[in-house]
N, C-alpha and C positions, 0 to 999 in steps of 0.2 A: 245722595248722590254722587255720580263720578263726571268728568270734565261733558262726555260725548251729550251725558243723559242732562245733563244740567245747558249747553251751548245748543240740544235740541229746543227742551222747552221754552228756552230766552226763544229761540227763533219763531215760534209758534204762539210765544205770548203781546214781540210784536206784531205779530201778520192780526190780533185775534183773534185767535184758533183755538188755543188752548183752552183747556175744561178745567172746570172750575176745582176736580183734585188735583190738577196739574200747576196751576194757579197756588193753591193752595201749599202746596211739594215746595215748587218757588219761593214763595215766599213766608217760609220757616227755613227753609235750608236759609235764604238770605241778612236773615235777621237775626239767627244762630251765629249765625257763618264763624263756627269755631277754628282754631288757629288749624289743622288737619283738613277739615275743608278750603282754605281760603289759599290754601298750598296749590289747588287740582286747578286755579285759574292766574297765569302770571300779572304781575299788577297793570299793564293794560286791559288785558280784559279785564279785572276786576273791579276798576275803575266805571269801561262800559255798561258794567252791571250794576254796578252803585244809579249812575244814571238815568239805565237806559229803564229800573222797574224801581226805583225812586222814585222819580221821574211820576211815579205812578201811585205808589205809597206816600208821598210825600212826608220823606225819611230825608233824613240829611245825608252829605257825601260821606261822609265819613262811619258811614253804615249804625248810629249809635241807634238802640232799641229800648224804647217805653218800657213797653209791658206787652211780653209774649205770656202768654197758653194757649197747651193743645192739650188736643183731645185721647186719651188713651185706648178710649174702648175698640176704636180701628186706626189700624197701624197702615193701613194701607187705605184710604181715606181720612186726611188726619183735619181733625176742623180748628188751622189757628190762627186765631184773630190778632187782631196787637194793634194797639194806639197809639198816635204818635202826635202830643201836645194839642189832644182832642178831637184828630184826624184819626177814621177807622178805613182799614184796609178793606178793598174790595169797593171800594166806594165811587171809582170809576170801573172797575168793570163790569160789561152785561150778563144779566142772570135772565138764564131761560124760562121767564116767569113762569111760562106752560104747560113742562112737567110739573107746575107744584098746582100754579090757582085759576078760577076761570074769570073771578074779582078782586083784584085787589084792596090794600088796604090800606088809607095815609098814615102818616105817625099822629103822636099826639104836638101837645102845644103849652104857651101860655095862657089856659082859660082856667077860670072860677068865676064863681057867684061871693059878690058880698052884699049879707044882711046884715043892715043897720040898726041900732034900738029900738026905733019905731017904724019896724016891721020891714022896710022900704026892701027892696033886693035889686043886685046892682052887679050886672053882668061887666063883666072886666075885660072881657075879651074884646067888648064893644066899647067900653067909655073910655073918653077924650084922657088922654094923657094931662095929668094938672091937677086939682080940684078936684077932687068929685064929690065931699060931705063935709061937714064940719059940723061937731057933736059937741053943745055948753062948752063950747073956746081948743075942743080937738077937731086939728083939719088933719081930712084925710084924702089923699095923693096917690095921683098912680104915675109913677114914671116909669122912661120912655121901652127900657128895660126888661119890665114886665113885672113890677114886683110895684105892695104898695107900702106907703111908709104912712102913720102918725104923727105927729106933732104937737104939744099944748104950746096954744099961745098966751101971748102977753097975756093977753083981758080974761083970759080962763080966770073960773076960781072953784074956792076948793069943793064940792058935789058933794049932797050930802045922801046922794043917788050910787048908787055904780051904775055906771052901761055898761051892755055891753055889746060887741060885735059876733058874728062868724065868720069866714072864711069858709069857704068849701070848694073842695075842683072833686070835676066831674071825670069819669073814665073819659081817661086821652087828655088827660089834664095836671101840669102843675102850676106850681107860684109859690111864689116869694111875699114874707110880709116880715116888717120893720115893726117890728114891736113899739109902746108907747119911751120901754123903756131903753134905748136904744137894742135889741135883743133880736135877733134872728130865725128865722123859723122859712124852712124849706117842707113844703105843702106836697107830695105824690099823688100820684095819683087817687080819686075815689078815695078822699078824704079828709076830715071841716077839724078845722080849731074854731073851740067860743073862747077870748078872751074879754077882758075890761079894755074900756077903748085909755084909761088911763088907772096905776099903779098908785095906793096909796103909800105913802112914808113908811117906814118901817113896819109891815106887814107882809104878809106872804103874795107873793106877786102868783098867782094859778091861773092856769089855762085847762081847756078840756078839748081831748084830742081822739080824733079815730081816725081808724089808719093809721096812716106814715107820715112819720117830722123827722126832718134832722137838727137840731136846735145848735145855735151857738149862740150861750148865756148870757146879757150884759153882767159881769159881776158885781152884787153888791150885796155884804158878810151884813149887814145888814133887814134885810128879806131874802130869803130863801125863796127861789122857784122851783112853784111848781108841777107837774105835767100830770094832770089825772086822765087816765085812760077807764074805762068799766072793768076793767078786776083791779089793778096797781095803781101805783102812784111813785113819781120817780121824784125824789127833794134833790135837789142842788144849789149854790150859791151863783158859779160862773163855770161855762163848762162850753164839751162840746161832746155833742150825743145823737144819737139814732134811734128810735122810739119804732118797732115792730106792732101796731094794735091792731091788724084790717080781722075782723070778724068770719074768714072762710080762712086765715089761718089756722094751726093747733094748738102757739103759744103765741105769748106773746114774750117782745124777744128784745132788750133797753141795749144797747152797744156805745161801751164810753171810746172815746180819742182823744176827752185831752180832762184831766182837772179830776173832779170825782166826782159820785154820785149816792145817791142812798136808793133803796127802792124796796118798799111796803106793797106788800099781797096779803091782808087779811093779818094773821099771825106770824105770815113768814116776812125776817128781813132781811138784807143783806147789803153789803157795798162795793162797787165794781170798778180796777183799777184802770187806765187806757191801754185799750187793747183786751179785754175783757169784753162779755155779752151774757149779760144774766136772761135766764130764759124758765117764762112762765107757763106752768103747761096746771091743770087740773087745782092753780094752789098750789102747785108744787114749785119753791123755784131753786135753780141750777145757777156754778155760774159755767161760762166753758170758752177757752181761749177763743176769738173776732177774728173770722177776715175780714177786716175794715174792710180792702176797694171791695173788695163785694156785699158788702154791705151799703157800702152809700155812691154805688156808681147811679144806682140812676137818679140822684142828686147830678150828678157831672156827663147826663147824657149819654146813658148806657144800659144796654143788659151782659151784666157780665157774672158769670159764675164759676165756684169750681166746685168736681163736684157734688151737684146738686139735682136731683131729678126732676129728671120730664116734667109732672106731675108742675111741681112748686114753679120751674120758669113757665110751664104755659099762663099758670096762675096770671105771672106780669103782664106778661103776653096781653091775656085777654082786658087784664086795671087797663094796656098803652092803647088798644089798639080798638078798645071798645069790640071788642066778639064774642059768639059763645065759641067755648071748648067742646069737643065732642069724640070720645074715645071710642073704637071700632074692636080693640083688646085693650082689658084694664090692665094686663100684666106688663105694658108697655110702662103704664104710670113711675113706675122705681128704676129706669133706661137712667145712670148718674152722667149727666151731660159737665164741658168744660171749653169756655169759652169765654169771647168779647166780641161783641159792635155794639153799634149804635143807637141809643135811640133814633133819630130821624133818618129815616129810609124806611122804604116801604114791605108793612109784613111779604110780603114774597121773601124778600133778600133775607133776612131774618133765618128766616121756613127754613131758605134751599142754603146755609150754611146751615143749620140742624140739620139737614139729610146728607152732609157732608159727613156722617158718622155711619152711613148703611145702618141705621139702626131704628129708623125711624119715617116718615115721611108725610106727608099734610096735602090736604086740601083745602083750596077755600070756598064757598057758596055764600053768598051774598054776607052776614054779618058772622057767618059761624064757619071755625077752622076745626077740621075734619083730621083726625089724629090715628094716622094707621102704620102696622109693621109691616 
């Protein structure tokens, strides 16, 4: 953009009259801010730009960008969203929801159910903070920041029978649990984890996952940590990794961030390194390079995708907002999208950002999102 275009859009932006496309173009220019572009404005004008736009975007005065992704489908309508210290672009920008929705849908949050060994089911979103259960000397506590933690009390005795708990997140829910060995697990929406309330010494630490979870496993060389899904087992000693094993996905993917893991699926076995992802499809395993930021974006409260097809993106939106997706044109499911936006906004804003591609349109009817071309 030249100086006249920049100042024109800035004036509209300040008056609250800039369109979504103009705001996206302004922010993409502002965040990229290459030398050749910065020379368009004087230093005084640049500082004024940073103050006026940066105040809305929560970016420092030096114009340092955190994450910037842009959509190449339509240059005329750039889908350019950005994150700065966990804050999202457009968060203060009004969105004309009337063009998209009849009924908006609120985002999910820290919601989960805990089922104890005795069958008691606890709604963690309603439970008071503090100790919520004790099982054979194992204390279960809910923390104020939406976490569940297990601690073995000094009075606990060695058990002859291993007890198991299950934590389940509904559609529109996430939760974090700290297991008895200190391992941390973040559960994505519509997922469950079954695990023992205490791990026996020098034996396998085994848990069973349905859905998606991110693991930070406490290191113990004498006791391998095993994550079982319906189709594979991930074996580790101490490492950080993500497992996506939703039933409605075409494959099971395991992405490694730190350490090393071994994937076992029937007769297939392989080791992956940090930055790699194993993909299991119909009992066939392969290793691919991974876009780690995209994979764990959900854990950081984001929708983030790079050349991901529309159908895959909409599955994520469906789980988080607990909505049904309906397509009026099956051919649009493969449209590739690139972008980033917060989980913690109403669905209309997410859909409006996707509409900036000019490739797809949305309408909400009750708990259904209708996708059309």
